[in-house]
BAMAR-986854 format. One record per atom (N, C-alpha, C): residue number from 1; x, y, z; atom name; residue in one letter. Coordinates in pm, whole numbers, plus 32768, in hexadecimal, padded with zeros to 4 digits. Layout:
<atoms>
{guvo NUM X X Y Y Z Z vomar CA lumti A} $
...
</atoms>
This chain:
<atoms>
{guvo 1 X 84EE Y D346 Z CD61 vomar N lumti M} $
{guvo 1 X 84E1 Y D2F5 Z CDCB vomar CA lumti M} $
{guvo 1 X 8455 Y D30C Z CE19 vomar C lumti M} $
{guvo 2 X 8418 Y D2A2 Z CE37 vomar N lumti T} $
{guvo 2 X 838D Y D2B7 Z CE7E vomar CA lumti T} $
{guvo 2 X 839C Y D2B7 Z CF08 vomar C lumti T} $
{guvo 3 X 834E Y D307 Z CF53 vomar N lumti R} $
{guvo 3 X 834E Y D311 Z CFE0 vomar CA lumti R} $
{guvo 3 X 82EC Y D2BB Z D024 vomar C lumti R} $
{guvo 4 X 8318 Y D279 Z D097 vomar N lumti Y} $
{guvo 4 X 82BF Y D21F Z D0DB vomar CA lumti Y} $
{guvo 4 X 82D5 Y D249 Z D175 vomar C lumti Y} $
{guvo 5 X 8279 Y D218 Z D1CA vomar N lumti H} $
{guvo 5 X 8284 Y D226 Z D259 vomar CA lumti H} $
{guvo 5 X 8280 Y D19E Z D298 vomar C lumti H} $
{guvo 6 X 82B1 Y D196 Z D31A vomar N lumti G} $
{guvo 6 X 82B7 Y D121 Z D368 vomar CA lumti G} $
{guvo 6 X 8223 Y D0E4 Z D371 vomar C lumti G} $
{guvo 7 X 821D Y D063 Z D375 vomar N lumti G} $
{guvo 7 X 819B Y D020 Z D382 vomar CA lumti G} $
{guvo 7 X 814D Y D008 Z D302 vomar C lumti G} $
{guvo 8 X 8179 Y D057 Z D28D vomar N lumti E} $
{guvo 8 X 8135 Y D03E Z D20F vomar CA lumti E} $
{guvo 8 X 8163 Y CFBF Z D1CF vomar C lumti E} $
{guvo 9 X 80FF Y CF82 Z D189 vomar N lumti I} $
{guvo 9 X 811F Y CF0B Z D13A vomar CA lumti I} $
{guvo 9 X 8171 Y CF37 Z D0BD vomar C lumti I} $
{guvo 10 X 81D9 Y CEFC Z D09F vomar N lumti A} $
{guvo 10 X 822F Y CF25 Z D032 vomar CA lumti A} $
{guvo 10 X 824D Y CEB3 Z CFCF vomar C lumti A} $
{guvo 11 X 8271 Y CED6 Z CF60 vomar N lumti K} $
{guvo 11 X 82A1 Y CE73 Z CEF9 vomar CA lumti K} $
{guvo 11 X 8327 Y CE3D Z CF21 vomar C lumti K} $
{guvo 12 X 834C Y CDCF Z CEE8 vomar N lumti A} $
{guvo 12 X 83D3 Y CD97 Z CF0A vomar CA lumti A} $
{guvo 12 X 843B Y CDF5 Z CEDB vomar C lumti A} $
{guvo 13 X 84A3 Y CE06 Z CF27 vomar N lumti G} $
{guvo 13 X 850D Y CE63 Z CEF6 vomar CA lumti G} $
{guvo 13 X 8561 Y CE98 Z CF66 vomar C lumti G} $
{guvo 14 X 85AF Y CF02 Z CF45 vomar N lumti F} $
{guvo 14 X 8609 Y CF46 Z CFA4 vomar CA lumti F} $
{guvo 14 X 85CF Y CFCB Z CFCE vomar C lumti F} $
{guvo 15 X 85C9 Y CFEB Z D04E vomar N lumti Y} $
{guvo 15 X 8597 Y D066 Z D084 vomar CA lumti Y} $
{guvo 15 X 85FA Y D0A8 Z D0DE vomar C lumti Y} $
{guvo 16 X 8619 Y D12A Z D0CC vomar N lumti W} $
{guvo 16 X 8676 Y D171 Z D117 vomar CA lumti W} $
{guvo 16 X 8632 Y D1CE Z D17C vomar C lumti W} $
{guvo 17 X 8665 Y D1C5 Z D1F8 vomar N lumti N} $
{guvo 17 X 8633 Y D224 Z D262 vomar CA lumti N} $
{guvo 17 X 869A Y D288 Z D271 vomar C lumti N} $
{guvo 18 X 8680 Y D302 Z D23C vomar N lumti P} $
{guvo 18 X 86E4 Y D373 Z D244 vomar CA lumti P} $
{guvo 18 X 870C Y D39F Z D2D2 vomar C lumti P} $
{guvo 19 X 86A3 Y D38F Z D331 vomar N lumti A} $
{guvo 19 X 86BB Y D3BF Z D3BC vomar CA lumti A} $
{guvo 19 X 8728 Y D36E Z D3FD vomar C lumti A} $
{guvo 20 X 8720 Y D2E4 Z D3E2 vomar N lumti G} $
{guvo 20 X 877C Y D288 Z D41E vomar CA lumti G} $
{guvo 20 X 87EB Y D257 Z D3C8 vomar C lumti G} $
{guvo 21 X 87EB Y D283 Z D34A vomar N lumti W} $
{guvo 21 X 884C Y D261 Z D2E5 vomar CA lumti W} $
{guvo 21 X 8857 Y D1C1 Z D2DE vomar C lumti W} $
{guvo 22 X 87DE Y D181 Z D2D6 vomar N lumti E} $
{guvo 22 X 87DD Y D0EC Z D2CC vomar CA lumti E} $
{guvo 22 X 878B Y D0C4 Z D250 vomar C lumti E} $
{guvo 23 X 87AA Y D054 Z D21A vomar N lumti I} $
{guvo 23 X 875F Y D01B Z D1B2 vomar CA lumti I} $
{guvo 23 X 871C Y CF9C Z D1DF vomar C lumti I} $
{guvo 24 X 8699 Y CF9B Z D1BE vomar N lumti T} $
{guvo 24 X 8642 Y CF25 Z D1E7 vomar CA lumti T} $
{guvo 24 X 860E Y CEDE Z D16A vomar C lumti T} $
{guvo 25 X 8618 Y CE5A Z D169 vomar N lumti T} $
{guvo 25 X 85E0 Y CE0B Z D100 vomar CA lumti T} $
{guvo 25 X 8558 Y CDD3 Z D12B vomar C lumti T} $
{guvo 26 X 84FF Y CDC9 Z D0CA vomar N lumti T} $
{guvo 26 X 847A Y CD93 Z D0E9 vomar CA lumti T} $
{guvo 26 X 8455 Y CD30 Z D07A vomar C lumti T} $
{guvo 27 X 8404 Y CCD2 Z D0A6 vomar N lumti K} $
{guvo 27 X 83CC Y CC6E Z D03F vomar CA lumti K} $
{guvo 27 X 833F Y CCA4 Z D018 vomar C lumti K} $
{guvo 28 X 830B Y CC69 Z CFBC vomar N lumti K} $
{guvo 28 X 8284 Y CC9A Z CF7F vomar CA lumti K} $
{guvo 28 X 821B Y CC8D Z CFEE vomar C lumti K} $
{guvo 29 X 81DF Y CCF7 Z D007 vomar N lumti G} $
{guvo 29 X 816E Y CCFA Z D063 vomar CA lumti G} $
{guvo 29 X 8194 Y CD18 Z D0FB vomar C lumti G} $
{guvo 30 X 8214 Y CD27 Z D10D vomar N lumti E} $
{guvo 30 X 8241 Y CD4D Z D194 vomar CA lumti E} $
{guvo 30 X 822D Y CDD9 Z D1BE vomar C lumti E} $
{guvo 31 X 8217 Y CDED Z D240 vomar N lumti A} $
{guvo 31 X 8216 Y CE79 Z D266 vomar CA lumti A} $
{guvo 31 X 829A Y CEB2 Z D295 vomar C lumti A} $
{guvo 32 X 82B3 Y CF29 Z D278 vomar N lumti L} $
{guvo 32 X 832D Y CF6F Z D29A vomar CA lumti L} $
{guvo 32 X 8341 Y CF80 Z D333 vomar C lumti L} $
{guvo 33 X 83AA Y CF68 Z D372 vomar N lumti P} $
{guvo 33 X 83BE Y CF75 Z D404 vomar CA lumti P} $
{guvo 33 X 83B5 Y D00B Z D42B vomar C lumti P} $
{guvo 34 X 8392 Y D01C Z D4A8 vomar N lumti G} $
{guvo 34 X 8387 Y D0A3 Z D4E6 vomar CA lumti G} $
{guvo 34 X 82F5 Y D0DC Z D4EC vomar C lumti G} $
{guvo 35 X 82E8 Y D15D Z D50F vomar N lumti T} $
{guvo 35 X 826B Y D19B Z D523 vomar CA lumti T} $
{guvo 35 X 8246 Y D1F2 Z D4AB vomar C lumti T} $
{guvo 36 X 81DB Y D233 Z D4B0 vomar N lumti K} $
{guvo 36 X 81B3 Y D28A Z D441 vomar CA lumti K} $
{guvo 36 X 8212 Y D304 Z D432 vomar C lumti K} $
{guvo 37 X 8263 Y D322 Z D497 vomar N lumti E} $
{guvo 37 X 82BB Y D390 Z D48B vomar CA lumti E} $
{guvo 37 X 8338 Y D369 Z D442 vomar C lumti E} $
{guvo 38 X 8358 Y D2EB Z D439 vomar N lumti T} $
{guvo 38 X 83CF Y D2AB Z D3FC vomar CA lumti T} $
{guvo 38 X 83BF Y D2B9 Z D363 vomar C lumti T} $
{guvo 39 X 8418 Y D2FD Z D321 vomar N lumti R} $
{guvo 39 X 840F Y D313 Z D28E vomar CA lumti R} $
{guvo 39 X 8469 Y D2B6 Z D243 vomar C lumti R} $
{guvo 40 X 8442 Y D284 Z D1CE vomar N lumti Y} $
{guvo 40 X 8499 Y D22F Z D17A vomar CA lumti Y} $
{guvo 40 X 8491 Y D25D Z D0F6 vomar C lumti Y} $
{guvo 41 X 8500 Y D247 Z D0A4 vomar N lumti L} $
{guvo 41 X 84F9 Y D261 Z D018 vomar CA lumti L} $
{guvo 41 X 8521 Y D1D8 Z CFCD vomar C lumti L} $
{guvo 42 X 84CE Y D1BB Z CF6C vomar N lumti R} $
{guvo 42 X 84F1 Y D136 Z CF23 vomar CA lumti R} $
{guvo 42 X 855A Y D152 Z CEC5 vomar C lumti R} $
{guvo 43 X 85BD Y D0FB Z CEC7 vomar N lumti I} $
{guvo 43 X 863A Y D10F Z CE77 vomar CA lumti I} $
{guvo 43 X 8629 Y D0A0 Z CE04 vomar C lumti I} $
{guvo 44 X 8637 Y D0CA Z CD8C vomar N lumti P} $
{guvo 44 X 863F Y D073 Z CD1B vomar CA lumti P} $
{guvo 44 X 86C0 Y D019 Z CD2B vomar C lumti P} $
{guvo 45 X 86A8 Y CF96 Z CD0D vomar N lumti T} $
{guvo 45 X 8716 Y CF36 Z CD19 vomar CA lumti T} $
{guvo 45 X 878C Y CF5C Z CCCA vomar C lumti T} $
{guvo 46 X 8775 Y CF88 Z CC4F vomar N lumti I} $
{guvo 46 X 87E4 Y CFAD Z CBF3 vomar CA lumti I} $
{guvo 46 X 8837 Y D01E Z CC38 vomar C lumti I} $
{guvo 47 X 87F8 Y D07E Z CC70 vomar N lumti L} $
{guvo 47 X 8842 Y D0ED Z CCB0 vomar CA lumti L} $
{guvo 47 X 8890 Y D0B9 Z CD25 vomar C lumti L} $
{guvo 48 X 8860 Y D057 Z CD74 vomar N lumti L} $
{guvo 48 X 88AA Y D026 Z CDDD vomar CA lumti L} $
{guvo 48 X 8923 Y CFD5 Z CDB3 vomar C lumti L} $
{guvo 49 X 8926 Y CF9D Z CD33 vomar N lumti M} $
{guvo 49 X 8991 Y CF55 Z CD08 vomar CA lumti M} $
{guvo 49 X 89FB Y CFB6 Z CCC2 vomar C lumti M} $
{guvo 50 X 89CC Y D024 Z CC8A vomar N lumti L} $
{guvo 50 X 8A31 Y D083 Z CC46 vomar CA lumti L} $
{guvo 50 X 8A7E Y D0DD Z CCA3 vomar C lumti L} $
{guvo 51 X 8A42 Y D100 Z CD10 vomar N lumti V} $
{guvo 51 X 8A81 Y D157 Z CD6A vomar CA lumti V} $
{guvo 51 X 8B0A Y D122 Z CD9F vomar C lumti V} $
{guvo 52 X 8B14 Y D0A5 Z CDD8 vomar N lumti P} $
{guvo 52 X 8B99 Y D07F Z CE03 vomar CA lumti P} $
{guvo 52 X 8BFB Y D06D Z CD8E vomar C lumti P} $
{guvo 53 X 8BC6 Y D040 Z CD17 vomar N lumti A} $
{guvo 53 X 8C22 Y D02D Z CCA7 vomar CA lumti A} $
{guvo 53 X 8C5A Y D0BA Z CC75 vomar C lumti A} $
{guvo 54 X 8C07 Y D122 Z CC84 vomar N lumti S} $
{guvo 54 X 8C3E Y D1AB Z CC56 vomar CA lumti S} $
{guvo 54 X 8CA0 Y D1D9 Z CCBC vomar C lumti S} $
{guvo 55 X 8C95 Y D1BF Z CD3E vomar N lumti R} $
{guvo 55 X 8CE9 Y D1F0 Z CDA2 vomar CA lumti R} $
{guvo 55 X 8D70 Y D1AB Z CD96 vomar C lumti R} $
{guvo 56 X 8D6D Y D129 Z CD78 vomar N lumti S} $
{guvo 56 X 8DEC Y D0E2 Z CD6F vomar CA lumti S} $
{guvo 56 X 8E31 Y D10B Z CCED vomar C lumti S} $
{guvo 57 X 8DEA Y D133 Z CC89 vomar N lumti G} $
{guvo 57 X 8E23 Y D16C Z CC0E vomar CA lumti G} $
{guvo 57 X 8E6B Y D1EA Z CC28 vomar C lumti G} $
{guvo 58 X 8E33 Y D23B Z CC83 vomar N lumti L} $
{guvo 58 X 8E76 Y D2B5 Z CCA2 vomar CA lumti L} $
{guvo 58 X 8EFE Y D2A2 Z CCED vomar C lumti L} $
{guvo 59 X 8EFF Y D23D Z CD3D vomar N lumti L} $
{guvo 59 X 8F7B Y D221 Z CD88 vomar CA lumti L} $
{guvo 59 X 8FE8 Y D1EE Z CD26 vomar C lumti L} $
{guvo 60 X 8FBC Y D19C Z CCC8 vomar N lumti V} $
{guvo 60 X 9020 Y D167 Z CC5F vomar CA lumti V} $
{guvo 60 X 904F Y D1D8 Z CC0A vomar C lumti V} $
{guvo 61 X 8FF6 Y D235 Z CBED vomar N lumti S} $
{guvo 61 X 9020 Y D29A Z CB89 vomar CA lumti S} $
{guvo 61 X 907E Y D300 Z CBC8 vomar C lumti S} $
{guvo 62 X 908B Y D30E Z CC4A vomar N lumti Q} $
{guvo 62 X 90E4 Y D367 Z CC8A vomar CA lumti Q} $
{guvo 62 X 917B Y D337 Z CC84 vomar C lumti Q} $
{guvo 63 X 918E Y D2BC Z CC6B vomar N lumti G} $
{guvo 63 X 9213 Y D28A Z CC53 vomar CA lumti G} $
{guvo 63 X 9263 Y D278 Z CCCE vomar C lumti G} $
{guvo 64 X 9226 Y D27A Z CD4C vomar N lumti R} $
{guvo 64 X 926B Y D26D Z CDC6 vomar CA lumti R} $
{guvo 64 X 9219 Y D21F Z CE1F vomar C lumti R} $
{guvo 65 X 924B Y D1D8 Z CE89 vomar N lumti P} $
{guvo 65 X 91FC Y D194 Z CEEA vomar CA lumti P} $
{guvo 65 X 91A0 Y D1E7 Z CF3B vomar C lumti P} $
{guvo 66 X 912F Y D1B5 Z CF5D vomar N lumti A} $
{guvo 66 X 90CA Y D200 Z CFAB vomar CA lumti A} $
{guvo 66 X 9102 Y D227 Z D034 vomar C lumti A} $
{guvo 67 X 9154 Y D1D1 Z D074 vomar N lumti C} $
{guvo 67 X 9180 Y D1EB Z D0FE vomar CA lumti C} $
{guvo 67 X 921B Y D200 Z D0F8 vomar C lumti C} $
{guvo 68 X 9245 Y D276 Z D0DC vomar N lumti R} $
{guvo 68 X 92D4 Y D28E Z D0DF vomar CA lumti R} $
{guvo 68 X 92FA Y D2BE Z D166 vomar C lumti R} $
{guvo 69 X 9370 Y D292 Z D19E vomar N lumti P} $
{guvo 69 X 939C Y D2C7 Z D219 vomar CA lumti P} $
{guvo 69 X 93BB Y D35B Z D212 vomar C lumti P} $
{guvo 70 X 93A0 Y D39F Z D280 vomar N lumti S} $
{guvo 70 X 93C0 Y D429 Z D27C vomar CA lumti S} $
{guvo 70 X 9453 Y D442 Z D28A vomar C lumti S} $
{guvo 71 X 9481 Y D4BE Z D26E vomar N lumti W} $
{guvo 71 X 950F Y D4D7 Z D274 vomar CA lumti W} $
{guvo 71 X 953F Y D4D7 Z D301 vomar C lumti W} $
{guvo 72 X 94E7 Y D4F0 Z D363 vomar N lumti K} $
{guvo 72 X 9508 Y D4EE Z D3F1 vomar CA lumti K} $
{guvo 72 X 9542 Y D466 Z D425 vomar C lumti K} $
{guvo 73 X 950D Y D3FD Z D3E1 vomar N lumti Y} $
{guvo 73 X 9528 Y D376 Z D414 vomar CA lumti Y} $
{guvo 73 X 9594 Y D32C Z D3C8 vomar C lumti Y} $
{guvo 74 X 95D7 Y D374 Z D371 vomar N lumti R} $
{guvo 74 X 963E Y D32B Z D31F vomar CA lumti R} $
{guvo 74 X 96B6 Y D32B Z D37B vomar C lumti R} $
{guvo 75 X 9702 Y D2BF Z D36C vomar N lumti V} $
{guvo 75 X 9775 Y D2A2 Z D3BB vomar CA lumti V} $
{guvo 75 X 97ED Y D2E5 Z D372 vomar C lumti V} $
{guvo 76 X 983C Y D33A Z D3B7 vomar N lumti R} $
{guvo 76 X 98B6 Y D36D Z D37D vomar CA lumti R} $
{guvo 76 X 992D Y D31A Z D391 vomar C lumti R} $
{guvo 77 X 9972 Y D30A Z D330 vomar N lumti R} $
{guvo 77 X 99F2 Y D2B2 Z D335 vomar CA lumti R} $
{guvo 77 X 9A67 Y D308 Z D363 vomar C lumti R} $
{guvo 78 X 9AB3 Y D2DD Z D3C2 vomar N lumti E} $
{guvo 78 X 9B27 Y D32B Z D3E8 vomar CA lumti E} $
{guvo 78 X 9B9F Y D2F6 Z D394 vomar C lumti E} $
{guvo 79 X 9BE8 Y D353 Z D364 vomar N lumti E} $
{guvo 79 X 9C5A Y D32D Z D30C vomar CA lumti E} $
{guvo 79 X 9CE4 Y D346 Z D359 vomar C lumti E} $
</atoms>
């Protein structure tokens, strides 16, 4: 991943600001937002598409729902 700073002219693509945990998109010839202290990492498009797919694959492979109610909140039936 290539490093850029705010205000630099960048290629079209996706740029991640690690300080603010935000992703910025730019068109060809656009400047990145922010000052020279703002850092960005260029994220390859294929990586951006693979990360969510791999995370959902992990949830499916566990064989259980992602949001299971805790044992504290289960209703007990009186017999």
